[in-house]
Structure formats: C-alpha cells, structure tokens
C-alpha positions as CSV (number, residue, x, y, z in Angstrom):
1,M,-91.1,-18.5,30.0
2,S,-89.7,-15.8,28.1
3,E,-86.8,-16.6,25.6
4,I,-84.6,-13.9,27.3
5,F,-85.4,-15.8,30.9
6,I,-84.2,-19.2,29.3
7,L,-81.2,-17.7,27.7
8,V,-80.2,-16.3,31.1
9,K,-81.2,-19.4,33.0
10,N,-78.8,-21.4,30.8
11,A,-76.0,-19.1,31.0
12,L,-76.3,-19.1,35.0
13,K,-76.5,-22.6,34.7
14,S,-73.6,-23.4,32.5
15,G,-71.3,-20.3,33.6
16,Y,-71.0,-19.4,30.2
17,L,-72.6,-17.3,27.6
18,T,-72.3,-18.2,24.0
19,I,-71.7,-16.0,21.2
20,E,-75.1,-16.9,19.7
21,A,-77.2,-16.5,23.0
22,E,-75.4,-13.0,23.5
23,Q,-76.4,-12.1,19.8
24,R,-79.9,-13.4,20.6
25,L,-80.1,-11.5,24.0
26,H,-79.1,-8.4,21.9
27,Q,-81.8,-8.6,19.1
28,L,-84.6,-9.5,22.2
29,T,-83.8,-6.3,24.0
30,L,-84.0,-4.1,21.0
31,G,-88.0,-4.1,22.2
32,Q,-89.9,-4.0,25.1
33,C,-88.9,-6.1,28.1
34,S,-90.9,-7.2,31.0
35,L,-90.0,-6.5,34.6
36,F,-89.4,-10.4,34.9
37,E,-87.1,-10.2,31.9
38,I,-85.4,-7.0,33.1
39,D,-84.9,-8.8,36.6
40,S,-83.1,-12.0,34.8
41,L,-80.9,-9.6,32.9
42,L,-80.0,-8.0,35.8
43,K,-79.1,-11.3,37.6
44,L,-77.0,-12.0,34.4
45,Q,-75.1,-8.6,34.7
46,Q,-74.3,-9.7,38.5
47,A,-73.1,-13.0,37.4
48,F,-70.6,-11.3,35.1
49,L,-69.5,-9.0,37.5
50,T,-68.8,-11.6,40.2
51,N,-67.3,-14.0,37.5
52,L,-69.9,-16.6,37.9
53,V,-70.7,-16.3,34.3
54,K,-68.2,-15.8,31.2
55,K,-68.7,-14.4,27.9
56,E,-67.5,-16.6,24.9
57,T,-67.0,-13.3,23.0
58,Y,-64.4,-12.1,26.0
59,E,-62.8,-15.5,26.3
60,R,-62.0,-15.7,22.4
61,K,-60.7,-12.2,22.4
62,R,-58.7,-13.0,25.7
63,S,-57.3,-16.4,24.0
64,Q,-56.3,-14.6,20.7
65,L,-54.4,-11.9,22.7
66,L,-52.7,-14.5,24.6
67,T,-51.3,-16.3,21.9
68,Q,-50.1,-13.3,19.6
69,T,-46.5,-12.9,19.6
70,V,-45.1,-9.4,20.8
71,P,-42.1,-8.2,19.5
72,V,-39.6,-7.5,22.4
73,I,-37.3,-4.5,22.2
74,S,-34.1,-5.1,23.9
75,F,-32.9,-2.0,25.6
76,I,-29.4,-3.7,26.5
77,Q,-26.7,-3.2,24.0
C-alpha cells in the first residue's frame, strides 16, 4: 500500500486530517501519483465536501477566530 493510501485511510477512519498528514500529502503529491492514489485523494476530497473528514488546520483557524475578541461599535448615542 502506498503512503498516500494509508494517510487517506487514517483520515477517513478517524474523521480528521492532522496537520502533519496534510503536509505529508502535499509533499507526496508533488511527484507522480498512481491512479490508485488519485482515487484515494478523490475519496478524501469527497469526505471533506460532505463533512465526514475535518482538517486540523481549518479547525485551528476556526477556533482562533472564535476566541478573538471583536470590538463592538455602538451606534446608540
């Protein structure tokens, strides 16, 4: 089994793609991929689109945005 397949399989199983796995997938896809690997990546993409898998990078950014304080401007005098 290829490393791409294993990373995708783990993400699909856990419902979560870690930052490390995402970075590794980026590195691995810089070269040539087999049709089997492309199929695995397409399944992962579909899982993202249907919210079956979440990215740690997205969740971290979302969490940071939610915890930031936003100044409120009052228009009432």
